[in-house]
N, C-alpha and C positions, 0 to 999 in steps of 0.2 A: 225607658230607653233601652233598646236591646243592642248588644254588641254584635258586630258582624264578624263571623268566623271565616277566616281565609281557608280556602281549600289547599291541600298539600301541594298541588301543582302550581299554585300562585305564590307559595312561600319561596323566599330566597333560597337557592341551593347552596349547601355547604360544599365548597370545592373539594373537601376531603372525602366526600361521598362519591365522587366521580373517579373514573379510571380503575386501575387494577392495583391490588395490594402489592406493595414493593417487594415483599418476600416471595410472592408468586411470580412476579416479573423476573426476579433474580433466579428463581428455580427454573423457569421456562427457558432462560438464557443459558442454562447449564452451569451457572456459577456455583451453586450448592443446593442441597435440599432446602425445603422451606424452613425446617427447624434450624438448620445451620445458618441460613440466611438471616433468620430472626436474631440469632446470637451475634452475627456480624453487624447488624443494625444497632443493637444495644451497645456494642463495643465501639460505636462511632466510626466504623470502617467504610461506611457508604456515604457518598455524596450524590445529591440530585440537583442538577442545575447549579453547581458550585456551592451548595449548602449541605453541611453535614446533617444527616437525618438519623435520629435516634428513637423516634416513636414508631411502634409496630403498626399503628393504624394508617400510616401514610399510604396514599394511593397516587399513582402516576399514570400518565399516558405513555405507553411503551413506544409509540410512534414518534413522539416529540421530546421526551425526557432525555437529558444527557446524564447518564449514570456512570459513576466511577467507583470501583472497589479497590481499596488500598492504592488509589492513585491511577489505576488503569481503567480505561474506558471499556464499558460493557455494551456490546451491540444488542439492542432490543428492538430496533426498527426492522420489522420483517420485510419492509418494502425496499430496503437497500440491498444491493447485490455487489459482492466483491469476489472477483475471479482471478485466477492465474492461468495464463496461456503460455505454453512453451512453443513460441513461434518458430517455424522452420525457416530455413533460408529460402529466398526466392518469393516470399509472400509479402505483398505490399502492406504497409501499416496504415490501412484505411478501411472504413466500413463498407465501401463500395467503390467500384472502378468502372468508369464509363467505357473503357476499352475491353472490359471482360477479363482482365488479368486476375490471377489468384490474389485474394486479400484476406485480412483477418475476419472481415464480415462474413466470409463463407463458413467460418467455424461457429458462428453465432446465430445462424438462421432460425434454429428451433427454439431459441430462448426468447421469453416474453419481455416486453418493455424496451425502452431506449437505453442502449448501453454505449459506452465510448471507452477508448483506450487512454491510459494515463501516460502522457509522453509518447514517444515513438521509437522504433528501431528501424534503421534503413533496410532496404529490401534484402540485402545480402547478410545481414546480421541476424543471428538466431537467439533464442532464449526467452527469458522471463519478461512478460508483458502483463501489466495489470489492466483488467477490464472492470468497469464499474458503472453505476448510475449515481454514485455519491459525489456530487459536484463539489461540495466544500472540501472534502478530503482530496479529491483529484487536483483541485486548484492549488492547494497548499503543497502537495507532494511535488508539483512542477515548479513552484515558486522558488527562485534562487535563494531567497532569504533564509529558507529552512535548511539548506545545505544537505539535502537527503543523499546519502551515499549509495552509489551503484557499483556493483562488482562485476568485472568482465574477465573471462578467460580468452586470451588471444594467442593464436598460433602465428608466429612471425618468422621472418628471415633472420637467421643468426649469423655468427655467434653473438652473444650478448656480452658487452664489456662490463667489467665489475662496477664501474661508476655510474651505470645507466640509471639505477634506482635513485641514487642521490641526486642526479641531474634532474630527473623528472619530479622529485619531491621539492626541489628548489624552484622549479618552474622554467618553462621555455616560452619563447615569444612566437605566436602564430600570427597569421595575417589579420585576424580579428581580435587580437589581444593576447595577453599572457595566460598560460594555463599551467597548473601543477597538480600532481596526483596526491591523494591522501596516503596511499600505500602502493608499493610495487614489490612483487615477489617473482623470482625465477623458479618456476615449478619443475621444468625439465628442459634438457638441451641435448640434441643429437645431431652431430655434424653441422649442417647449415640451417637447421630448423630449431626453434625454441618455443616453449609454452610458458607464457607469463600471465600473472594475475595482476590486474590493475583495479584499484578502488579510487573513485573520485566522485565529487558532487556536482561536477559541471553538467550542463544540459544542452550545450551548443550542438548544432548539427554535425554528425559524423565526427565528434570530437576525439574519440579513441583512435579511429583510423588516421585522422589528420595528425594527431600527436605522435603516434608511432612512426608514421611515414616521415615526419619532420626530423626525427632523431635517427633515421636511417634503417628502420626495421619495419617495412611494410607488412600490413596484416594479410595473412592468407585465410584465416578463419577467425570469426569473432562471435562469442557467446556471452550474453548477459546472464549471470547466474544468481544475482541477488539484488534486491532493493530494500534498503534498511535491514530488517531482520527477516524478511520474507525471501525464501530461497527455493531454487529448483531442487528437487530430490530425485525421485525415480520416474518423473513424468516423461513419457515418450514425446517425441516431436509431434506437435499438433494437438496434444492433449490439453484439456481444460479441467480445472478443479476449483471448487469454492475454497476461499481462504477460511481457515478455522478461526475461532474466536480470539485465540492468543495472537495470531498473525494480524488480524484486523486491529486489535488493541495496540499492537506494537506500531502500526502505521499511524494511528491516531496520536500516540505518545510522541513520536518524533516531529509531529507538526503541531503540537500543543493543542490538541482538541480533546 
């Protein structure tokens, strides 16, 4: 009686033989050199899909694995795009317009794949807009339960009374319900104009404009400067740049991904 020898192709595959070595994935993601990544693995600082990994032979699929280093998400899926657009005033927050009006889609014509904006800015509001194809992240950033903070600089009619900040932090009643700000700061004031900074996690339509008009200080110019820890720096109006790894990780962190 002869035993039948199975060919290597018919043998069950060891899942640890598939994918890319974890230290290589971390190196390619810019986390550390392979040698430093190996030390981080041995020290128990790396999680893959919620599990601490300490063996150096671990292989992962960079397109699907959820990897955290010291609790911060590392972006390894090269198919995902995360962009910042400094939206100018007068641009519609839509990917296309059947009337041919200027829209943010005009700035993305040369980019591959289906992209969409995270939330929106009204036509006259300028500033930071996130563009992505990362649906899970986008949905969480827009969901009110995560209370993602957005920062705005508003030029308004003044003068600003000393108690306005306290009043806005305590909350005021609008036609669609109460609203209050997380922070309010008077940045500058000159005669009948003032520059104020407002931080809030509300996502209702034109909420900043409606709020300031309600308290008697209509907005003359409005710029969103920050979402979470991602902020405008030196980008000119209409400029687009990719988010860096630290910025992407910060967005994942505030929505528990």
